[in-house]
C-alpha positions in Angstrom: -71.7 42.0 -12.1 -68.6 43.7 -13.5 -66.2 45.0 -10.9 -65.4 48.7 -11.1 -61.7 49.7 -11.0 -60.7 53.0 -9.6 -58.6 55.5 -11.5 -55.6 54.8 -9.3 -55.8 51.2 -10.1 -56.2 51.9 -13.8 -53.2 54.2 -13.8 -50.9 51.6 -12.4 -51.2 48.4 -14.6 -48.0 46.9 -13.1 -47.9 44.0 -10.7 -49.4 44.3 -7.2 -47.1 45.5 -4.5 -46.9 44.6 -0.9 -49.5 46.3 1.3 -46.9 47.5 3.8 -43.8 49.0 2.2 -41.6 49.1 5.3 -41.8 47.2 8.6 -42.3 49.5 11.5 -39.5 49.8 13.9 -41.8 48.8 16.7 -42.1 45.3 15.3 -38.4 44.7 14.8 -37.0 42.5 17.6 -33.3 42.5 18.2 -31.3 39.4 18.9 -31.4 38.7 22.7 -28.2 39.3 24.5 -27.5 37.5 27.8 -27.6 39.7 30.8 -24.1 38.6 31.9 -22.6 39.8 28.6 -24.2 43.1 29.0 -22.8 43.5 32.5 -19.3 42.1 31.8 -18.7 41.4 28.1 -15.0 40.6 28.5 -15.5 38.0 31.3 -18.5 36.4 29.5 -16.6 35.9 26.2 -13.5 34.6 28.0 -15.7 32.1 29.7 -17.0 31.0 26.3 -13.5 30.3 25.1 -12.6 28.4 28.3 -15.6 26.1 27.9 -14.9 25.6 24.2 -11.1 25.1 24.0 -9.9 24.6 27.7 -6.9 26.9 27.1 -3.9 27.6 29.2 -4.3 31.1 30.7 -1.6 33.6 31.7 -2.3 36.9 33.3 0.0 39.9 32.6 0.5 41.8 35.8 1.6 45.1 34.4 -1.1 45.7 31.7 -3.8 43.4 33.0 -3.8 41.6 29.6 -5.1 38.0 29.5 -3.1 35.5 27.3 -4.9 32.3 26.2 -3.0 29.4 24.6 -5.2 26.9 22.7 -5.4 24.8 19.5 -7.9 25.1 16.7 -8.5 21.9 14.8 -9.7 22.5 11.2 -13.3 21.5 10.9 -13.4 21.1 7.1 -13.2 17.4 6.3 -11.7 18.2 2.9 -8.9 20.4 4.4 -6.2 20.4 1.8 -3.1 21.0 4.0 -1.3 18.6 6.3 -2.1 20.5 9.5 -3.3 18.8 12.6 -4.1 21.9 14.6 -3.4 25.6 14.7 -1.5 26.7 17.8 -3.0 30.1 18.8 -1.9 32.7 21.4 -4.8 35.1 21.9 -4.1 38.3 23.7 -7.2 40.0 25.2 -6.5 43.5 26.5 -7.9 44.7 29.8 -10.0 47.3 28.1 -11.6 44.8 25.7 -14.0 45.3 23.7 -12.8 48.9 23.4 -9.4 47.7 22.3 -9.2 44.8 19.7 -7.7 41.4 20.6 -4.5 40.2 18.9 -3.7 36.7 17.6 -0.2 35.2 17.4 0.4 31.8 15.5 2.9 29.6 17.4 3.1 26.6 14.9 6.7 25.7 14.1 5.7 23.7 11.1 4.1 26.8 9.4 6.5 29.2 7.7 6.5 32.7 9.2 5.2 34.2 6.0 2.0 32.1 6.1 1.6 32.7 9.9 1.6 36.4 9.2 -1.2 35.9 6.6 -3.3 34.2 9.3 -2.6 37.0 11.8 -3.6 39.6 9.3 -6.8 37.6 8.5 -7.7 37.7 12.2 -7.3 41.5 12.2 -9.6 41.8 9.2 -12.2 39.6 10.9 -12.1 41.8 14.0 -12.6 44.9 11.8 -15.4 43.4 9.7 -17.4 41.8 12.6 -17.5 44.6 15.1 -19.4 43.5 18.2 -18.9 39.8 17.5 -17.8 37.6 20.4 -14.4 36.0 20.6 -15.9 32.5 20.0 -17.6 33.6 16.8 -14.3 35.2 15.6 -12.4 31.9 16.2 -15.1 30.0 14.3 -14.9 32.4 11.4 -11.1 32.0 11.4 -11.5 28.2 11.2 -13.7 28.7 8.1 -11.2 31.0 6.4 -8.1 29.0 7.4 -7.7 27.2 4.0 -8.1 30.4 2.0 -5.5 32.2 4.2 -3.0 29.5 3.7 -3.4 29.5 -0.1 -2.5 33.3 -0.3 1.0 34.2 -1.4 3.5 34.0 1.4 4.2 37.3 3.1 7.7 38.7 2.8 9.8 38.4 5.9 13.3 39.5 6.8 15.9 37.3 8.6 18.6 39.0 10.6 22.0 37.4 11.0 25.0 38.4 13.1 28.4 38.9 11.5 31.5 39.5 13.6 34.5 41.1 11.9 37.8 39.5 13.2 40.2 41.0 10.6 41.7 43.4 13.2 42.4 40.5 15.5 44.1 38.4 12.9 46.3 41.3 11.8 47.8 41.8 15.3 51.1 39.9 15.9 51.3 37.4 18.7 54.1 36.8 21.2 55.0 33.5 19.8 55.3 34.9 16.3 58.6 36.8 17.3 60.5 33.6 17.8 59.5 32.1 14.4 61.1 33.1 11.2 59.1 35.8 9.4 57.0 34.5 6.6 55.7 36.9 4.1 52.1 36.3 3.5 50.1 38.4 1.1 46.9 39.3 2.8 43.9 38.4 0.8 41.2 41.0 0.3 38.0 40.1 2.1 35.5 38.5 -0.2 32.1 40.1 -0.3 29.3 38.1 1.1 26.9 37.0 -1.7 23.4 38.2 -1.0 20.4 37.0 -2.8 18.8 39.7 -4.9 15.4 40.8 -3.8 12.8 39.7 -6.3 9.7 41.8 -5.8 6.3 40.1 -6.1 4.6 40.7 -9.4 1.8 43.2 -9.2 -1.2 43.4 -11.4 -3.6 46.2 -12.4 -7.2 46.2 -11.5 -8.2 45.5 -15.1 -5.9 42.4 -15.2 -7.3 41.1 -11.9 -10.9 41.6 -13.0 -10.2 39.9 -16.3 -8.5 37.0 -14.6 -11.3 36.5 -12.1 -13.9 36.5 -14.9 -11.9 33.9 -16.9 -11.4 31.7 -13.8 -15.1 31.7 -13.0 -16.0 30.8 -16.6 -13.5 27.9 -16.8 -14.4 26.6 -13.3 -18.1 26.5 -14.3 -17.0 24.5 -17.4 -15.1 22.0 -15.2 -18.0 21.6 -12.8 -20.5 21.1 -15.6 -18.5 18.2 -17.1 -17.1 16.5 -13.9 -19.6 17.0 -11.1 -21.5 13.8 -11.8 -18.4 11.5 -11.6 -17.7 9.4 -8.6 -14.2 10.8 -7.7 -15.2 14.5 -8.1 -14.7 16.6 -5.0 -14.5 20.4 -4.4 -12.9 22.2 -1.5 -15.0 24.7 0.5 -13.0 27.7 -0.8 -13.3 26.5 -4.4 -9.5 26.3 -5.0 -8.8 22.6 -5.0 -10.7 20.2 -7.2 -10.3 16.4 -7.1 -11.0 15.1 -10.6 -10.8 11.6 -12.1 -7.9 10.9 -14.5 -7.5 8.0 -16.9 -4.1 8.1 -18.7 -4.0 7.1 -22.3 -1.1 4.7 -22.1 -1.1 3.4 -18.5 1.2 0.5 -19.4 3.9 2.9 -20.6 4.0 4.7 -17.2 6.6 3.9 -14.6 5.4 1.3 -12.0 5.0 4.1 -9.4 2.5 6.0 -11.5 0.3 3.2 -12.9 -2.0 3.3 -9.9 -3.1 6.9 -10.5 -6.9 7.3 -10.6 -7.5 10.9 -9.7 -5.7 14.2 -9.6 -6.0 17.3 -7.4 -6.2 20.4 -9.5 -5.1 23.6 -7.6 -6.6 26.7 -9.2 -5.2 29.9 -7.7 -7.6 32.8 -7.1 -5.8 34.9 -9.7 -5.6 32.2 -12.4 -4.3 32.5 -15.1 -2.0 35.2 -13.7 -0.8 32.8 -11.1 0.5 29.3 -12.2 -1.6 26.2 -12.2 -0.5 23.1 -10.2 -1.6 19.4 -9.9 -1.1 16.7 -7.4 -1.3 13.0 -8.4 -3.1 10.7 -6.0 -2.3 7.1 -5.0 1.2 7.2 -6.5 4.8 7.1 -5.4 6.0 10.6 -4.4 9.5 10.1 -6.0 8.0 9.5 -9.5 5.1 12.0 -9.2 7.0 15.1 -8.0 9.1 15.4 -11.2 6.0 14.9 -13.4 4.1 17.5 -11.5 6.8 20.1 -11.8 7.2 19.4 -15.5 3.4 19.8 -16.0 3.5 23.1 -14.0 6.2 24.4 -16.4 4.1 23.4 -19.4 1.0 25.1 -18.0 2.9 28.3 -17.3 4.2 28.4 -20.9 0.7 27.8 -22.3 -1.5 30.2 -20.4 -3.9 30.5 -23.3 -5.2 26.9 -22.7 -8.3 26.3 -20.6 -8.6 24.1 -17.6 -10.2 21.3 -19.5 -7.4 21.5 -22.1 -4.8 21.2 -19.4 -6.6 18.1 -18.0 -6.8 16.5 -21.5 -3.1 17.3 -22.1 -2.2 15.6 -18.8 -4.2 12.5 -19.6 -2.9 12.2 -23.1 0.7 13.0 -22.5 1.5 11.7 -19.0 3.7 8.9 -20.4 5.6 11.5 -22.4 6.2 13.6 -19.3 7.4 10.6 -17.4 9.8 9.6 -20.3 11.3 13.1 -20.3 11.8 12.9 -16.5 13.6 9.6 -17.0 15.8 10.9 -19.7 16.8 13.9 -17.6 17.7 11.6 -14.7 19.8 9.4 -17.0 21.6 12.5 -18.4 22.4 13.7 -14.8 23.7 10.2 -13.9 26.0 10.2 -17.0 27.3 13.7 -16.2 28.1 12.5 -12.7 30.0 9.5 -14.1 32.0 11.7 -16.5 32.8 14.1 -13.7 34.0 11.2 -11.5 36.3 9.9 -14.2 37.7 13.4 -14.8 38.5 13.7 -11.0 40.3 10.4 -11.2 42.4 11.5 -14.1 43.3 14.7 -12.3 44.4 12.7 -9.2 46.5 10.4 -11.3 48.3 13.3 -13.0 48.9 15.0 -9.6 50.4 11.7 -8.3 52.6 11.3 -11.3 53.8 14.9 -11.0 54.6 14.6 -7.3 56.6 11.5 -7.9 58.9 13.3 -10.4 59.5 16.1 -7.9 60.9 13.9 -5.2 64.7 13.9 -4.8 66.8 11.0 -3.8 64.3 8.4 -4.9 64.6 8.5 -8.6 64.5 4.7 -8.9 60.9 4.7 -7.5 58.1 5.3 -9.9 54.6 5.9 -8.8 52.1 4.1 -11.0 48.7 5.7 -10.8 45.6 3.6 -10.4 43.9 3.1 -13.8 40.6 5.1 -14.0 38.6 2.1 -15.3 39.3 0.3 -12.1 37.0 2.7 -10.3 34.1 1.6 -12.4 32.1 -1.6 -12.1 32.9 -4.4 -14.4 35.9 -5.1 -16.5 36.8 -5.3 -20.2 36.0 -8.1 -22.5 39.6 -9.1 -23.0 40.1 -9.6 -19.3 37.0 -11.7 -19.0 38.1 -13.9 -21.9 41.6 -14.4 -20.5 40.3 -15.2 -17.0 37.8 -17.7 -18.5 40.5 -19.5 -20.5 42.8 -19.6 -17.5 40.2 -21.1 -15.3 39.2 -23.6 -17.9 42.7 -24.9 -18.0 42.8 -25.4 -14.3 39.5 -27.2 -14.4 40.8 -29.6 -17.0 43.9 -30.4 -14.9 42.5 -30.7 -11.5 38.9 -31.7 -12.3 37.3 -29.0 -10.2 36.0 -25.5 -10.5 37.8 -22.6 -8.8 35.8 -19.8 -7.3 36.8 -16.2 -8.0 37.7 -14.2 -5.0 35.6 -11.2 -6.2 32.5 -13.3 -6.6 30.2 -13.8 -3.6 29.4 -17.3 -2.5 26.1 -18.7 -3.8 23.3 -18.4 -1.2 21.7 -21.6 -0.1 18.1 -20.3 -0.3 16.5 -18.8 -3.4 15.4 -15.2 -3.0 11.8 -14.2 -3.1 11.4 -12.2 -6.3 7.8 -11.1 -5.5 7.8 -7.8 -3.5 6.1 -8.2 -0.2 3.3 -5.7 -0.4 -0.4 -5.8 -1.0 -2.7 -8.6 0.2 -1.0 -11.9 0.9 -3.0 -15.0 0.0 -2.0 -18.2 1.8 -3.3 -21.7 2.4 -2.5 -22.5 6.1 -3.6 -26.1 6.2 -2.6 -27.1 2.6 -2.2 -30.9 2.0 0.1 -32.1 -0.8 0.5 -35.7 -1.6 2.7 -36.7 -4.5 3.2 -33.0 -5.4 6.4 -31.1 -5.1 5.2 -27.7 -6.4 1.8 -26.1 -6.8 1.0 -22.8 -8.5 -2.2 -20.8 -9.2 -2.3 -20.3 -12.9 -5.7 -18.6 -13.1 -7.3 -17.0 -10.0 -10.9 -16.1 -9.3 -11.8 -13.7 -6.4 -14.7 -12.1 -4.7 -13.9 -8.4 -4.0 -15.8 -5.8 -1.9 -16.3 -2.3 -3.2 -14.8 0.3 -0.9 -17.6 2.8 -1.6 -20.8 0.7 -1.3 -19.5 -2.6 0.2 -21.0 -4.6 -2.6 -19.5 -8.0 -3.5 -18.2 -8.4 -7.0 -16.7 -11.3 -8.8 -13.4 -11.1 -10.7 -12.2 -14.1 -12.7 -9.4 -15.0 -15.1 -6.6 -13.3 -13.1 -3.2 -14.4 -14.5 0.3 -13.8 -13.2 1.3 -10.1 -13.1 -1.6 -8.9 -15.3 -3.8 -6.1 -14.1 -7.5 -6.4 -14.7 -9.9 -3.4 -14.5 -13.6 -3.5 -13.7 -16.3 -1.5 -12.0 -18.8 -2.1 -9.2 -22.1 -3.6 -10.4 -24.0 -1.3 -8.0 -22.3 2.1 -7.9 -20.1 1.8 -11.0 -16.9 2.7 -9.0 -13.9 1.5 -11.0 -11.4 -0.8 -9.4 -8.3 -2.8 -10.4 -6.9 -6.2 -9.3 -3.5 -7.7 -10.0 -2.2 -11.1 -8.9 1.5 -11.9 -8.4 1.9 -15.6 -7.9 4.3 -17.6 -5.8 5.1 -21.3 -5.6 3.4 -23.4 -2.9 5.4 -26.4 -1.6 5.9 -28.3 1.6 7.8 -25.4 3.3 5.7 -22.5 2.0 1.9 -22.1 2.1 1.8 -18.6 0.5 0.3 -18.5 -3.0 1.2 -14.9 -3.9 0.2 -11.3 -3.4 -2.9 -9.4 -4.7 -2.7 -5.7 -5.5 -6.1 -4.0 -5.4 -7.3 -0.4 -5.8 -10.8 0.7 -4.9 -11.8 -2.6 -3.3 -10.7 -5.3 -0.8 -10.4 -9.0 -1.2 -13.2 -11.1 0.4 -13.0 -14.7 -0.8 -11.5 -17.1 -3.4 -13.6 -18.5 -6.3 -12.9 -21.8 -8.1 -9.4 -21.3 -9.6 -7.1 -23.2 -11.8 -4.1 -24.9 -10.2 -1.0 -26.5 -11.9 0.6 -29.2 -9.8 4.1 -30.6 -10.4 4.5 -34.3 -10.0 6.9 -35.3 -7.3 7.9 -38.5 -9.1 8.9 -37.1 -12.5 9.0 -33.3 -11.8 6.7 -32.6 -14.8 3.9 -30.1 -14.5 0.4 -31.4 -15.0 -2.5 -29.8 -16.8 -4.6 -27.1 -15.1 -7.0 -28.5 -12.5 -9.9 -26.5 -11.2 -10.4 -26.6 -7.5 -11.9 -24.5 -4.7 -11.6 -24.2 -0.9 -12.7 -27.4 0.9 -12.3 -29.8 -2.1 -9.9 -32.7 -2.3 -8.6 -33.0 -5.8 -7.0 -36.2 -7.1 -5.5 -36.8 -10.5 -2.9 -38.9 -12.3 0.3 -37.7 -13.9 0.3 -38.0 -17.7 4.1 -38.8 -17.8 4.7 -41.3 -15.1 1.0 -42.2 -14.3 1.6 -41.5 -10.6 -1.3 -40.4 -8.5 -1.2 -37.1 -6.7 -3.7 -35.3 -4.4 -4.0 -31.8 -2.9 -6.6 -30.2 -0.6 -7.2 -26.6 0.4 -9.1 -26.6 3.7 -8.8 -22.8 4.3 -7.7 -19.6 2.5 -6.5 -16.5 4.4 -5.9 -12.9 3.1 -3.7 -10.5 5.0 -3.1 -6.9 4.0 0.6 -6.0 4.3 2.8 -3.1 3.2 6.5 -2.3 3.9 6.9 -0.2 7.1 3.9 -1.6 8.9 4.2 -2.6 12.5 2.7 -6.0 11.9 4.8 -8.6 10.0 3.8 -11.2 7.6 3.1 -14.6 9.2 5.5 -17.4 8.5 5.0 -19.1 5.1 4.8 -22.5 6.9 2.5 -22.9 9.9 3.6 -24.3 13.3 4.4 -28.0 13.0 2.9 -30.3 15.5 5.0 -33.0 17.1 4.2 -36.2 15.4 4.5 -39.6 16.9 7.3 -41.8 15.9 5.5 -45.0 15.1 8.4 -46.8 13.4 6.3 -47.6 10.3 7.7 -48.2 6.8 5.7 -47.6 3.7 4.8 -50.9 2.0 5.0 -53.1 5.2 1.7 -54.1 6.9 0.8 -53.0 10.4 1.0 -55.3 13.4 -2.0 -57.7 13.1 -2.8 -55.7 9.9 -4.2 -53.0 12.1 -6.8 -55.1 13.9 -7.5 -54.8 17.6 -9.4 -56.8 20.3 -12.5 -54.7 19.7 -12.7 -54.9 15.9 -10.9 -57.9 14.5 -11.8 -57.2 10.9 -10.8 -53.5 10.9 -7.5 -53.3 9.0 -6.5 -49.7 9.8 -5.5 -47.3 12.5 -7.1 -43.9 13.0 -5.5 -40.5 13.8 -8.0 -38.7 16.1 -8.3 -34.9 15.6 -8.7 -34.2 19.3 -5.2 -35.2 20.3 -3.5 -36.1 16.9 -2.6 -39.5 18.2 -3.0 -42.9 16.5 -5.3 -45.7 17.9 -6.8 -48.7 16.2 -10.4 -47.7 17.3 -12.4 -45.3 19.5 -12.5 -47.8 22.4 -8.7 -48.1 22.4 -8.6 -44.2 22.4 -11.0 -43.9 25.4 -9.1 -46.6 27.3 -5.8 -44.7 26.9 -6.9 -41.0 27.1 -9.0 -39.1 29.6 -10.8 -36.8 27.1 -13.7 -37.5 24.9 -12.8 -38.7 21.4 -13.5 -36.7 18.3 -14.1 -37.8 14.8 -10.9 -39.1 13.1 -10.1 -37.4 9.8 -7.0 -39.4 8.8 -6.1 -43.1 8.9 -3.2 -45.5 8.3 -3.8 -48.5 6.0 -3.1 -51.9 7.7 -1.8 -53.4 4.5 0.8 -50.7 3.3 1.2 -48.5 6.4 0.6 -45.2 4.5 -1.2 -42.3 6.2 -4.0 -40.7 4.2 -7.3 -39.0 4.5 -10.2 -41.0 5.8 -11.7 -43.4 3.3 -14.7 -45.6 3.9 -13.8 -48.9 2.3 -10.4 -49.1 0.6 -6.9 -47.6 0.7 -6.2 -44.8 -1.8 -2.7 -46.0 -2.3 -2.8 -49.8 -2.5 -6.5 -50.2 -3.2 -7.1 -53.0 -0.7 -10.1 -53.2 1.5 -9.7 -52.0 5.1 -12.9 -53.4 6.4 -13.5 -57.2 7.0 -16.5 -58.8 5.4 -18.5 -61.7 6.7 -18.0 -63.9 3.6 -17.4 -63.6 -0.1 -20.1 -66.0 -1.3 -18.0 -69.3 -1.3 -17.6 -72.1 1.2 -13.7 -71.8 1.3 -13.5 -75.0 3.5 -15.8 -73.5 6.2 -14.0 -70.1 6.5 -16.4 -68.4 4.1 -20.1 -68.2 4.2 -22.1 -71.3 5.4 -25.5 -69.9 4.5 -26.8 -71.7 1.4 -28.9 -68.7 0.4 -25.8 -66.4 0.4 -23.6 -68.9 -1.5 -22.8 -68.3 -5.2 -24.3 -70.6 -7.7 -20.9 -71.8 -8.8 -20.2 -73.3 -5.3 -20.7 -77.1 -5.3 -21.8 -76.9 -1.6 -24.9 -74.8 -2.5 -27.1 -77.6 -3.8 -25.5 -80.7 -2.1 -28.0 -83.2 -0.5 -31.1 -81.4 -1.6 -34.2 -83.6 -2.2 -33.4 -86.7 0.0 -30.6 -88.4 1.7 -28.7 -88.6 -1.5 -29.1 -92.4 -2.2 -30.3 -93.6 -5.6 -33.6 -95.5 -5.9 -33.6 -99.2 -6.9 -35.6 -98.8 -10.1 -33.4 -96.1 -11.5 
C-alpha cells in the first residue's frame, strides 16, 4: 500500500522539524534558591565566604560596611606568574545586594598598575553577573586572574613633596656678622628634570580586528604543528605556549644556555601590534636575559614574520644572538677600562699641577703614579729583567727566592670539577697496589622523569654530553659525566649532569688504574659493583687489585642546605698488631685449636683479629660473624679471604696431612697414598724379604 501525503507535507519538502517549537513556560523549572538566601541574601553569602576562606572580619561602625581580608590562591596549575596568593580586601556594604561590593588588592609584590587592573576586572564581573553570589564572583576572578595580569599596566601618578628652602638660605645669620664678608654669586635654581609622559599607543578598531584575525590564524598553525610533542603546553587563557626547542649549534652556546630544551612563547592579545616575548627554560638567568631581550628587539623589527618563522629563527640563530651579547659585554668592559685609565691620567695631571703651585717647597717634586701600575700585570721588559736578576741569585746562593707579590703555593690541589649535579662515589672502595683510579668510560642506568622507565646509557666519556630518548615515551634526555680521580683519601669518582632523567645504577664500566710501584697507568679494565678485579702491571709486573663493594649517587647543587658527604668515609680504629710485611706470624699463625692453619682472620662483627673462631668466642662475648679478611702466616700481609693460598706470596695457608712421601715418618705412612717413586711403598711385599736357597 502506497502512503498518501497531504498537501501540506508536499508543499514543505525540507527536513522535518520539532513537533513543539517552544517549550511552554509551565515546564521551565528555575534553579532552586535556598530559603536562607531568600530571607537574608547578604548574611548567607558572607557565610559562604567565611566557610570557604576563613577571612579576618572587620565591621565599620559608621556605615555598617563589612570588610573581609582573605587570600585567593591561583587554582590554575599552569599559572604563568610567580604569585603565591592574592591578598584581597572585600568591602560589602550594608545595603548589599542593592549596592555593589568593592575589592582592594593588598599585595606589596604587585605593582599598583596591575592591582588596578584586577580591581577593574572585579567591577566588570559584578556588572556582568548580576545576581551572582560573592563566592561565585571570587571563583570567576580566580579564573580570569592570569588574563588580568597580562593586560597593559594601568597608568598611575606618584606624588612627591618638595620643600623650598631658598628663602631660609638667603637670610643672614647672627654669626655671619663677625666673619669677613664673602661675595658669593647665588646660583640660579636648577629645574627638576621630569620624565616626559609617553602616552600609550592606541589602535583603531580595524587594526585591532586585523591583529586578532592574524593572531588566531598563526596560533592555529602553531598548535597544529606542535600539539603532539611531549613538551607542548598551553595556558588556560591561550597567551603562554611552552614549546620544544632544539638549537642548531648547541656546542657553540655558552655553558649556561646549553641545557635549554623548551621555550615559553608569550603571545599578547593584540599580536602583532604588541611585541612578542620568549622565556628560555632550564638555563642560567644571567645568560638568558640578554638573549631574550635581543630576540624581542629582532621580533619587533620583523613584524611581518609569523610565529613559526620566529621560532625557527630562534632555533637557527641562538648561537649568533649569544655571540652578539658576548661582544657587547666585552665592548662595555673595554670602555670601562679606557675610562678608568683616563681618570688616572686626569688625577696625575692635577697632582702635578698642584705641586707646582706650592710655594716654599720648590725642591720637592711630586711624581705621579704611573697609570699602568693600576692595571694587572706588567710589561715584558720588567719580567725579563726580574727573571735574569733572580737567576743570578739562584746561581750564587743555590736556592730559589720567592717574589713578594706571588702567593705561597697551596699544599692541596684544588678541585677543578664544579660541585653540582649527581655525585658518584664508592664508599667502601678497596685499592691494593694502586695509587690512582679513574673511570675512563662509564655505563649507567637512568630513570625517565616522565614515565619512570629504566634506560641504559653506555660509553660516557669525560665531559662529553650524550643525548638519547626514553624507549617507552620517547622523552629526550641528556647525560654528561665529569670524572675525578679516586685514591686512598678520596672515594668520589666524579659528577653526573642529567636533564630529563635521574641516575639509578651503574653498569659495567672501564677503569684505568695507576700502578703504585712504577706510577704508570694500566690499560682499561672492565669491572662492576661487587667484583674484585686483579691484574698485573705491564711495566713493572707488579700485581694490583681493586674492589667496588658499593656505589652511591647523591644529588647536589650550590645553595642547598645539605652538604656533600666527605670524600673519604669514617676510618675505624685499627689494631696495632706490630706486624711487618715479609715476616711470618708467631707460630706461623697456628693456634691450639687448628695447628695446621697458617693465618689469622679479621672478623666483620668487631673488626678484630683472631687465629680462629674458637679463639674469638673465648675472648669476646658476642657471636662471631663470617670473616671477610685474613692475614697470611708466612708474609704477614692482610688481604681478602682466600681459600687455600696467599695472594701475595703464593704459599699455602692450610696444612695438609701428607704430600705423598714418607719423609722419615713425618709424611704419609699409608702405602696406598704413597707415591710410586717412594722406596717405602713396595718394601717387604711378598714375604719376609729373605731369598730362597735355590735362587
